[in-house]
C-alpha positions as CSV (number, residue, x, y, z in Angstrom):
1,X,73.1,13.4,-45.1
2,X,74.8,14.5,-42.0
3,X,71.9,13.2,-40.0
4,X,72.2,10.0,-41.7
5,X,75.7,9.6,-40.8
6,X,75.4,10.3,-37.5
7,X,72.0,8.3,-36.9
8,X,74.6,5.3,-38.5
9,X,77.7,6.2,-35.9
10,X,75.0,6.1,-33.1
11,X,73.9,3.0,-34.2
12,X,77.7,1.1,-34.5
13,X,78.3,2.7,-30.9
14,X,75.0,1.5,-29.7
15,X,75.0,-2.1,-31.3
16,X,78.7,-2.7,-30.5
17,X,78.9,-1.7,-27.0
18,X,75.6,-4.3,-26.7
19,X,77.8,-6.9,-28.5
20,X,81.2,-6.4,-26.6
21,X,79.2,-6.8,-23.4
22,X,77.7,-10.0,-24.6
23,X,81.0,-11.5,-25.9
24,X,82.3,-11.1,-22.5
25,X,79.3,-11.8,-20.4
26,X,79.0,-15.2,-22.6
27,X,83.2,-15.9,-22.6
28,X,85.0,-14.3,-20.1
29,X,82.4,-14.0,-16.9
30,X,82.9,-16.9,-15.0
31,X,80.2,-19.0,-13.2
32,X,79.6,-22.0,-11.2
33,X,76.4,-23.1,-9.1
34,X,73.6,-20.9,-9.2
35,X,74.0,-18.4,-6.1
36,X,71.1,-19.0,-3.5
37,X,71.3,-15.7,-1.4
38,X,71.8,-13.0,-3.9
39,X,68.4,-10.8,-3.6
40,X,67.3,-13.5,-1.2
41,X,68.0,-13.3,2.3
42,X,65.4,-12.9,5.1
43,X,67.4,-11.9,7.8
44,X,68.2,-15.5,9.1
45,X,71.5,-17.4,10.4
46,X,72.9,-20.0,11.4
47,X,76.2,-19.8,14.0
48,X,79.8,-20.5,12.5
49,X,80.7,-20.8,16.8
50,X,78.8,-23.7,17.4
51,X,81.4,-26.7,18.3
52,X,80.4,-28.1,15.2
53,X,80.7,-25.3,12.6
54,X,78.6,-25.0,9.4
55,X,78.9,-27.9,7.0
56,X,77.5,-27.6,2.9
57,X,77.9,-30.5,0.2
58,X,77.1,-29.7,-3.3
59,X,77.6,-31.2,-6.4
60,X,79.8,-28.3,-8.3
61,X,78.2,-27.8,-12.3
62,X,81.2,-26.4,-13.8
63,X,85.0,-26.8,-13.7
64,X,87.4,-24.3,-12.2
65,X,86.7,-24.3,-9.1
66,X,88.3,-21.8,-7.1
67,X,86.1,-20.3,-4.1
68,X,83.2,-19.5,-2.2
69,X,81.5,-16.3,-1.5
70,X,79.8,-16.2,2.3
71,X,77.6,-13.7,3.6
72,X,78.5,-13.1,7.2
73,X,76.2,-11.3,9.5
74,X,77.7,-10.3,12.9
75,X,75.8,-8.9,16.2
76,X,77.1,-6.7,18.7
77,X,81.1,-5.7,18.6
78,X,83.5,-7.0,16.4
79,X,84.5,-10.1,16.6
80,X,87.6,-11.6,17.1
81,X,89.2,-15.2,16.6
82,X,89.3,-16.5,13.0
83,X,86.8,-18.2,10.4
84,X,88.2,-21.3,9.1
85,X,87.0,-22.3,5.9
86,X,88.0,-26.2,4.7
87,X,87.1,-27.5,1.5
88,X,86.8,-31.0,1.2
89,X,86.2,-33.7,-1.7
90,X,83.1,-36.1,-0.9
91,X,82.9,-39.4,-2.4
92,X,80.2,-41.1,-0.7
93,X,80.1,-40.8,3.2
94,X,84.4,-40.2,3.0
95,X,85.6,-37.2,2.8
96,X,88.9,-35.8,1.8
97,X,90.3,-32.2,2.7
98,X,91.6,-30.7,-0.3
99,X,92.8,-27.4,1.6
100,X,92.1,-24.8,4.8
101,X,91.9,-20.9,4.9
102,X,92.1,-19.0,8.0
103,X,90.6,-15.6,7.8
104,X,91.1,-13.1,10.8
105,X,87.4,-12.5,12.0
106,X,88.7,-8.8,11.8
107,X,88.4,-8.7,8.2
108,X,84.6,-9.8,8.5
109,X,82.4,-7.1,7.7
110,X,78.3,-7.6,9.1
111,X,76.5,-8.3,5.6
112,X,79.1,-7.6,3.4
113,X,79.6,-10.9,0.9
114,X,83.8,-12.1,1.5
115,X,84.8,-14.6,-0.9
116,X,87.5,-17.1,0.2
117,X,89.6,-17.9,-2.6
118,X,91.0,-21.6,-3.0
119,X,93.5,-23.3,-5.4
120,X,91.7,-24.0,-8.9
121,X,90.4,-27.3,-9.2
122,X,90.9,-27.9,-13.1
123,X,88.2,-30.1,-13.5
124,X,85.5,-30.1,-10.7
125,X,82.2,-30.4,-12.7
126,X,80.1,-33.5,-11.8
127,X,82.4,-33.9,-8.2
128,X,81.0,-33.4,-4.9
129,X,82.5,-31.5,-2.8
130,X,82.0,-29.9,1.0
131,X,82.7,-26.9,2.5
132,X,83.1,-26.3,6.6
133,X,83.0,-23.1,8.1
134,X,83.6,-22.5,11.6
135,X,84.6,-19.2,13.7
136,X,87.4,-20.5,16.3
137,X,88.9,-18.7,19.3
138,X,86.5,-16.1,20.0
139,X,87.4,-15.4,23.1
140,X,84.4,-13.4,24.6
141,X,83.4,-11.7,21.1
142,X,79.9,-12.3,19.3
143,X,79.9,-15.2,17.4
144,X,80.1,-15.1,13.3
145,X,76.4,-16.1,12.1
146,X,75.9,-17.0,8.3
147,X,72.9,-16.0,6.0
148,X,70.5,-19.0,5.3
149,X,67.4,-18.8,3.3
150,X,64.4,-21.0,4.5
151,X,63.8,-23.2,1.6
152,X,66.3,-23.3,-0.9
153,X,67.6,-26.4,-1.9
154,X,70.7,-26.8,-4.0
155,X,70.8,-30.3,-5.9
156,X,72.4,-33.1,-4.2
157,X,73.6,-30.9,-1.4
158,X,72.9,-31.1,2.5
159,X,73.4,-28.6,5.3
160,X,74.6,-29.5,8.7
161,X,74.4,-26.8,11.2
162,X,76.5,-28.5,14.9
163,X,76.2,-31.6,12.9
164,X,72.3,-31.4,12.4
165,X,70.8,-31.4,9.0
166,X,69.0,-28.7,7.6
167,X,66.2,-28.2,5.8
168,X,66.8,-25.2,3.4
169,X,70.9,-24.7,2.3
170,X,73.8,-22.3,3.4
171,X,73.8,-19.4,1.3
172,X,77.1,-20.3,-0.5
173,X,78.2,-19.2,-4.0
174,X,81.0,-20.9,-5.8
175,X,82.7,-19.0,-8.1
176,X,84.9,-20.5,-11.3
177,X,86.9,-19.9,-13.9
178,X,84.2,-21.1,-16.4
179,X,82.5,-19.5,-18.8
180,X,78.8,-18.4,-18.4
181,X,77.7,-19.9,-22.1
182,X,79.4,-23.3,-21.0
183,X,77.4,-23.1,-17.9
184,X,74.3,-22.3,-19.2
185,X,74.5,-25.1,-21.7
186,X,75.7,-27.7,-19.4
187,X,73.7,-26.6,-16.2
188,X,70.3,-24.7,-17.3
189,X,69.3,-26.5,-20.7
190,X,70.0,-29.9,-18.9
191,X,66.1,-30.7,-19.0
192,X,66.0,-29.7,-22.5
193,X,66.3,-32.2,-25.3
194,X,69.9,-32.9,-26.7
195,X,69.2,-30.6,-29.8
196,X,68.7,-27.4,-28.1
197,X,72.1,-28.5,-26.2
198,X,74.1,-28.9,-29.4
199,X,76.2,-25.8,-30.5
200,X,74.5,-25.5,-33.9
201,X,71.5,-24.3,-31.9
202,X,73.1,-22.5,-29.5
203,X,74.7,-20.4,-32.5
204,X,71.7,-20.1,-34.9
205,X,69.7,-18.6,-31.5
206,X,72.6,-16.2,-30.5
207,X,72.6,-15.1,-34.4
208,X,68.7,-14.3,-34.4
209,X,68.9,-12.9,-31.1
210,X,71.5,-10.6,-32.7
211,X,69.8,-9.6,-35.8
212,X,66.5,-9.0,-34.0
213,X,68.8,-6.5,-31.8
214,X,70.3,-4.8,-34.2
215,X,67.3,-3.7,-35.7
216,X,66.1,-2.6,-32.7
217,X,69.2,-0.5,-32.6
218,X,68.6,0.7,-35.9
219,X,65.3,1.8,-35.4
220,X,66.2,3.2,-32.3
221,X,68.8,5.6,-33.4
222,X,66.3,6.8,-36.6
223,X,68.4,4.3,-39.0
224,X,65.4,3.2,-39.7
225,X,63.6,6.1,-39.7
226,X,62.9,7.4,-43.3
227,X,61.7,4.1,-43.9
228,X,59.6,3.7,-40.5
229,X,57.8,6.8,-42.1
230,X,57.1,6.1,-45.3
231,X,54.7,3.4,-43.8
232,X,53.3,5.0,-40.9
233,X,50.1,6.3,-43.1
234,X,49.9,2.4,-44.1
235,X,50.0,1.8,-40.5
236,X,48.4,4.1,-38.6
237,X,44.9,3.4,-41.3
238,X,43.7,0.2,-39.5
239,X,44.5,1.7,-36.1
240,X,42.2,4.6,-37.5
241,X,39.7,1.9,-38.5
242,X,40.0,-0.3,-35.4
243,X,39.2,3.3,-33.1
244,X,35.8,4.0,-35.6
245,X,34.9,0.6,-35.6
246,X,34.6,0.7,-31.3
247,X,33.2,4.0,-31.3
248,X,30.6,2.3,-33.6
249,X,30.3,-1.1,-32.4
250,X,26.8,-2.5,-31.8
251,X,25.1,-2.9,-28.3
252,X,25.2,-6.2,-28.0
253,X,29.1,-5.9,-27.7
254,X,29.4,-2.6,-25.5
255,X,26.5,-4.6,-22.9
256,X,29.2,-7.6,-23.3
257,X,32.3,-5.1,-22.1
258,X,30.1,-3.6,-19.4
259,X,28.8,-7.0,-17.8
260,X,32.7,-8.0,-18.1
261,X,33.5,-5.1,-16.0
262,X,30.9,-5.0,-13.7
263,X,31.6,-8.8,-12.8
264,X,35.5,-8.3,-12.4
265,X,34.4,-5.0,-9.7
266,X,31.7,-7.6,-7.9
267,X,34.6,-10.8,-7.7
268,X,36.9,-8.4,-6.0
269,X,34.4,-7.2,-3.6
270,X,32.9,-10.9,-2.1
271,X,33.9,-12.2,1.4
272,X,37.3,-14.1,1.2
273,X,36.0,-16.6,3.4
274,X,35.4,-17.2,6.9
275,X,38.4,-18.5,8.1
276,X,42.0,-17.8,8.0
277,X,44.8,-20.3,7.4
278,X,48.6,-21.1,8.3
279,X,49.7,-23.9,5.7
280,X,52.1,-26.0,7.2
281,X,53.5,-27.3,4.4
282,X,54.4,-23.6,3.1
283,X,56.3,-23.8,6.6
284,X,58.3,-27.1,6.2
285,X,61.5,-25.4,6.0
286,X,60.6,-23.3,9.7
287,X,60.4,-27.4,10.7
288,X,62.3,-29.3,13.3
289,X,62.7,-32.6,11.1
290,X,64.4,-35.7,12.3
291,X,64.5,-38.9,9.8
292,X,66.1,-42.2,10.1
293,X,67.2,-41.8,6.4
294,X,70.6,-40.9,5.5
295,X,69.6,-37.8,3.7
296,X,66.9,-35.7,4.6
297,X,65.4,-34.3,1.7
298,X,65.8,-38.3,0.8
299,X,63.2,-39.0,3.3
300,X,61.4,-35.9,3.3
301,X,59.9,-33.8,0.2
302,X,56.8,-32.2,-0.8
303,X,54.7,-34.1,-3.7
304,X,51.2,-33.9,-5.4
305,X,48.9,-36.9,-4.3
306,X,45.7,-37.9,-6.1
307,X,43.1,-39.3,-3.9
308,X,39.8,-39.3,-5.3
309,X,39.7,-38.0,-8.2
310,X,41.8,-35.1,-6.6
311,X,44.7,-33.9,-6.1
312,X,46.5,-32.8,-3.0
313,X,49.3,-31.1,-1.8
314,X,51.4,-33.7,0.4
315,X,54.2,-34.1,2.4
316,X,55.6,-37.8,1.8
317,X,57.5,-38.7,5.3
318,X,59.0,-41.9,4.5
319,X,59.4,-44.2,8.2
320,X,60.9,-43.4,10.5
321,X,60.6,-39.8,10.2
322,X,59.3,-37.0,12.4
323,X,58.4,-33.3,11.6
324,X,57.9,-30.4,14.6
325,X,56.1,-27.2,14.3
326,X,56.7,-24.5,17.1
327,X,53.1,-22.4,16.7
328,X,51.7,-19.9,18.8
329,X,48.0,-20.7,18.7
330,X,45.0,-18.5,18.4
331,X,41.4,-18.7,19.4
332,X,39.3,-20.9,18.1
333,X,42.3,-22.6,15.7
334,X,41.9,-26.2,14.2
335,X,44.5,-28.4,12.9
336,X,43.1,-29.9,9.3
337,X,45.4,-32.5,7.8
338,X,45.1,-35.8,5.6
339,X,46.7,-39.4,6.8
340,X,47.2,-42.2,3.9
341,X,49.4,-44.6,2.3
342,X,50.8,-43.4,-1.6
343,X,48.2,-44.5,-3.8
344,X,50.6,-46.5,-5.8
345,X,51.5,-48.5,-2.7
346,X,48.2,-50.0,-1.9
347,X,48.7,-53.2,-4.1
348,X,52.9,-54.0,-2.9
349,X,54.1,-56.1,-0.4
350,X,53.6,-54.3,2.9
351,X,53.1,-54.9,6.3
352,X,51.5,-51.3,7.1
353,X,52.7,-47.9,8.3
354,X,52.0,-46.5,12.0
355,X,51.2,-42.5,11.7
356,X,50.9,-40.2,14.6
357,X,49.6,-37.0,15.3
358,X,51.2,-35.1,18.9
359,X,50.4,-32.2,20.6
360,X,53.9,-31.4,22.8
361,X,53.1,-28.3,25.6
362,X,55.0,-27.2,28.7
363,X,56.7,-30.6,29.0
364,X,53.7,-32.6,28.3
365,X,52.5,-34.6,25.3
366,X,48.5,-35.2,24.1
367,X,48.1,-38.0,21.4
368,X,46.0,-36.6,19.0
369,X,45.6,-39.0,16.0
370,X,47.6,-42.4,15.7
371,X,46.4,-44.5,12.6
372,X,47.7,-48.1,11.5
373,X,46.6,-48.5,8.1
374,X,47.4,-51.6,5.9
375,X,46.0,-51.2,2.4
376,X,47.1,-54.6,1.1
377,X,44.8,-56.3,3.8
378,X,42.6,-53.8,4.7
379,X,40.4,-52.3,1.8
380,X,38.9,-49.7,3.8
381,X,42.4,-48.2,4.5
382,X,42.6,-47.3,0.5
383,X,42.0,-44.0,1.0
384,X,42.5,-40.5,2.9
385,X,42.0,-40.3,6.1
386,X,40.3,-36.8,7.1
387,X,41.9,-35.5,10.4
388,X,40.6,-32.8,12.5
389,X,42.2,-31.7,15.7
390,X,40.9,-29.0,17.8
391,X,43.3,-26.7,19.2
392,X,41.2,-24.5,21.4
393,X,42.7,-25.9,24.7
394,X,45.7,-24.4,23.9
395,X,44.6,-20.9,22.5
396,X,47.1,-18.1,23.0
397,X,50.1,-20.6,23.9
398,X,52.7,-21.8,22.0
399,X,52.7,-25.4,21.1
400,X,54.4,-28.1,19.0
401,X,52.7,-29.8,16.3
402,X,54.3,-33.4,16.0
403,X,53.6,-35.6,12.6
404,X,55.6,-38.8,13.3
405,X,55.4,-41.9,10.4
406,X,57.1,-45.1,12.3
407,X,56.5,-48.9,10.4
408,X,54.0,-51.0,11.8
409,X,55.1,-54.4,13.6
410,X,58.6,-54.9,13.1
411,X,59.9,-52.3,11.7
412,X,60.0,-53.4,8.1
413,X,59.4,-50.0,6.0
414,X,59.8,-51.9,2.8
415,X,57.2,-50.2,0.2
416,X,55.4,-47.7,2.7
417,X,55.2,-43.9,1.9
418,X,53.2,-42.4,3.8
419,X,51.9,-39.2,2.8
420,X,50.3,-36.3,5.2
421,X,48.2,-34.1,2.8
422,X,47.4,-30.4,3.2
423,X,48.1,-30.1,7.1
424,X,47.1,-26.3,7.9
425,X,45.9,-24.5,10.7
426,X,42.4,-22.7,10.0
427,X,41.1,-20.0,12.8
428,X,38.0,-17.8,12.8
429,X,38.1,-14.5,11.4
430,X,35.6,-13.1,13.8
431,X,37.7,-14.2,16.9
432,X,40.4,-11.4,16.9
433,X,43.1,-11.1,18.3
434,X,45.8,-13.9,17.2
435,X,47.1,-15.5,14.4
436,X,49.1,-18.5,13.9
437,X,52.4,-18.3,13.6
438,X,55.1,-20.6,13.2
439,X,58.3,-20.2,15.4
440,X,61.5,-20.7,13.2
441,X,63.9,-23.2,15.5
């Protein structure tokens, strides 16, 4: 009887603590937009000491915006001057400054996240804001860098470093007085049907979750121990029967099992291919990208493209756009890719597209490919044009690979959607040493 009372007390303590944690987490823990830097910083930085500083736009996903976290990184001695943080409201291309916070550089510690508080904005959800960060009055001290990631992209956000737009986003995390449960309801569950995001559904889901959690806690502390023990023989019997059936399995079944095991071992020992490969789509965040469009992500995107019943990974680069990768070239390297107009544009009114591949080296430029595609008027252009460009002349050197798309004829880009499919550098495994490597700008 005493042990039963202890078990019930342990159950109440364990489940009560977990329930209290849930209430605190869901109802009282503030949450804004998802952080892009938590656990993902890869050692890269952008300098807040550049004349134009660093600027990040974003759409706020919660009410009560009251601050932002930044992760500064400093190389060298202690920084001097001030870190100036401006919060602006973005309406189209116009900006209205809401407030400015100046932080002494002596408060900045390298690698330690710094919280910059704002005056709370009660109704911030759905509005677009911009955060500008500049390191001023540096004197002869080191510039303060800010941690970035290569490929995280904030929805409806744009990142500028010294006035130049970048592919990734600044590693900011906003803070707000809004509870996590409401954030999940409006942000995490946004793609789901409306009935999933309804409060009754959320209440039922939480009730089921807590019922299962209570059962698990009761089982863990032994409240359900006697009942479980009573059922033990019935539960063990099928398990014992299963073991016996395995031991007396027919020869055909045992042969099948051994064939599966041997096949798996042989597959792991097969050669992994003659060529090594560097996927330039995966290295897109390390590229230098320029476009005539107002939004970089509106002009450049990674999408699947269907040609001849095969789906390819592709870069859509609306004209006029230029993508540059700075690459160290190994021996025997070849650049392979495909060029095409996207298939859904073949029958639409268009005057064609110009697609070029350049290799820049030592101040010079080599035109490796120059295509004019006009699928509306030339049936032969309705497909994928494979390109293979030997890079052996630049083996062991650093070059810049350039993919350029421009409108054909009079600069009319209507219905022009060019794609570069699966751009990659391949080189033989039999020609050591050396490996292709994209250099981050």
